[in-house]
C-alpha positions as CSV (number, residue, x, y, z in Angstrom):
1,X,-33.7,-67.9,34.5
2,X,-32.4,-68.2,38.1
3,X,-29.1,-66.6,37.0
4,X,-31.0,-63.7,35.4
5,X,-33.1,-63.2,38.5
6,X,-29.9,-63.3,40.6
7,X,-28.4,-60.7,38.3
8,X,-31.4,-58.4,39.0
9,X,-31.2,-58.9,42.7
10,X,-27.4,-58.2,42.7
11,X,-28.0,-55.0,40.7
12,X,-30.4,-53.7,43.4
13,X,-28.0,-54.7,46.1
14,X,-25.2,-52.9,44.3
15,X,-27.3,-49.7,44.3
16,X,-27.9,-50.0,48.0
17,X,-24.2,-50.7,48.9
18,X,-22.8,-48.1,46.5
19,X,-25.0,-45.4,48.1
20,X,-23.3,-46.0,51.4
21,X,-19.7,-46.6,50.4
22,X,-17.2,-45.0,48.1
23,X,-17.5,-46.5,44.6
24,X,-17.3,-50.3,45.3
25,X,-18.1,-52.2,42.1
26,X,-19.1,-55.8,42.4
27,X,-22.2,-56.1,40.3
28,X,-20.6,-56.5,36.9
29,X,-18.1,-59.0,38.2
30,X,-20.7,-61.3,39.7
31,X,-23.0,-60.7,36.7
32,X,-20.2,-62.1,34.5
33,X,-20.0,-65.2,36.7
34,X,-23.7,-65.7,36.5
35,X,-23.7,-65.1,32.8
36,X,-21.7,-68.3,32.4
37,X,-24.9,-70.2,33.4
38,X,-27.2,-68.3,31.0
39,X,-27.7,-68.6,27.2
40,X,-25.6,-66.2,25.2
41,X,-28.6,-64.2,23.9
42,X,-30.2,-64.0,27.3
43,X,-27.0,-62.9,28.9
44,X,-26.4,-60.2,26.2
45,X,-29.9,-58.8,26.7
46,X,-29.7,-58.8,30.5
47,X,-26.2,-57.1,30.2
48,X,-27.6,-54.4,27.9
49,X,-30.5,-53.7,30.2
50,X,-28.5,-53.6,33.4
51,X,-25.7,-51.7,31.7
52,X,-28.0,-49.0,30.4
53,X,-29.3,-48.4,33.9
54,X,-25.7,-48.5,35.2
55,X,-24.8,-45.8,32.6
56,X,-27.0,-43.3,34.3
57,X,-24.9,-43.7,37.5
58,X,-21.4,-43.9,36.1
59,X,-18.8,-41.4,35.0
60,X,-18.5,-43.0,31.5
61,X,-20.3,-41.6,28.5
62,X,-23.8,-43.0,27.9
63,X,-23.9,-46.4,26.3
64,X,-20.4,-47.5,27.3
65,X,-21.5,-49.7,30.2
66,X,-24.5,-51.0,28.3
67,X,-22.5,-52.2,25.3
68,X,-19.5,-53.3,27.4
69,X,-21.5,-55.2,30.0
70,X,-23.8,-56.8,27.4
71,X,-20.9,-57.8,25.2
72,X,-18.9,-59.2,28.0
73,X,-21.8,-61.1,29.5
74,X,-22.8,-62.5,26.1
75,X,-19.2,-63.5,25.4
76,X,-18.7,-65.1,28.8
77,X,-21.9,-67.2,28.2
78,X,-20.8,-68.0,24.6
79,X,-17.4,-69.1,25.7
80,X,-18.9,-71.8,27.9
81,X,-19.8,-73.7,24.7
82,X,-16.1,-74.4,24.3
83,X,-15.5,-75.4,27.9
84,X,-16.7,-78.1,30.2
85,X,-19.9,-76.6,31.7
86,X,-19.8,-78.9,34.7
87,X,-16.4,-77.6,35.8
88,X,-16.6,-74.7,38.2
89,X,-13.0,-73.7,37.3
90,X,-14.2,-73.1,33.7
91,X,-16.9,-70.8,34.9
92,X,-14.5,-68.9,37.1
93,X,-11.9,-68.7,34.3
94,X,-14.5,-67.2,31.8
95,X,-15.7,-64.7,34.4
96,X,-12.1,-63.7,35.3
97,X,-11.1,-63.3,31.7
98,X,-14.0,-61.1,30.7
99,X,-13.8,-59.1,33.9
100,X,-10.2,-58.3,32.9
101,X,-11.4,-57.2,29.5
102,X,-14.2,-55.2,31.0
103,X,-11.9,-53.4,33.4
104,X,-9.2,-52.7,30.8
105,X,-11.6,-51.2,28.3
106,X,-13.4,-49.1,30.9
107,X,-10.1,-47.9,32.2
108,X,-9.0,-47.0,28.7
109,X,-12.2,-45.1,28.1
110,X,-11.6,-43.1,31.2
111,X,-8.0,-42.5,30.2
112,X,-8.9,-41.4,26.6
113,X,-11.6,-39.1,27.9
114,X,-8.9,-37.5,30.1
115,X,-10.8,-38.0,33.3
116,X,-9.1,-36.8,36.5
117,X,-6.4,-39.1,37.9
118,X,-8.6,-40.1,41.0
119,X,-11.3,-41.5,38.6
120,X,-8.7,-43.8,37.0
121,X,-7.4,-44.8,40.5
122,X,-11.0,-45.6,41.5
123,X,-11.5,-47.6,38.4
124,X,-8.3,-49.6,39.3
125,X,-9.7,-50.1,42.8
126,X,-13.0,-51.3,41.4
127,X,-11.2,-53.7,39.1
128,X,-9.2,-55.2,42.0
129,X,-12.3,-55.4,44.2
130,X,-14.1,-57.2,41.4
131,X,-11.3,-59.7,41.1
132,X,-11.6,-60.3,44.9
133,X,-15.3,-60.7,44.7
134,X,-14.9,-63.2,41.8
135,X,-12.4,-65.2,43.8
136,X,-14.8,-65.3,46.7
137,X,-17.7,-66.3,44.5
138,X,-15.7,-69.1,42.7
139,X,-14.3,-70.4,46.0
140,X,-17.7,-70.3,47.7
141,X,-19.3,-72.1,44.8
142,X,-16.6,-74.8,44.8
143,X,-16.9,-75.3,48.6
144,X,-20.7,-75.5,48.5
145,X,-20.5,-78.1,45.6
146,X,-17.9,-80.2,47.6
147,X,-20.1,-80.1,50.7
148,X,-23.1,-81.1,48.7
149,X,-21.2,-84.0,47.1
150,X,-19.9,-85.2,50.4
151,X,-23.3,-85.0,52.0
152,X,-24.8,-87.1,49.2
153,X,-22.3,-89.9,49.7
154,X,-23.8,-90.8,53.1
């Protein structure tokens, strides 16, 4: 439930940040990381709801973000059944993998719809920014976990 609430807060923060900058996309990347801590059905529903709102602000046709974000969040959560849930690297790997799928499919949709070249370049920028945000989130989570473990030893 905390991961779902965190996803909602990040969605609102994304709207605030995106209104002041030029198309910086971090919400789906962090949502995929948080989805690894949710159940698959909850992650899918949260992804569909957030993606449907995201559709109204994007250049993609309606429904693409909803289905893509919901599917990727549900898949990231479901994939954690096959990995060690206590390992932070496993959460990071699942988020990186499904962020890559999300970025590739969205870029292909823009390419197939023959959007202008600057839209595809902005999608590439957003994909790289999302990878950077995921690296920061994974590293930050790992550092906080190590600090907490070292504090509990004393």
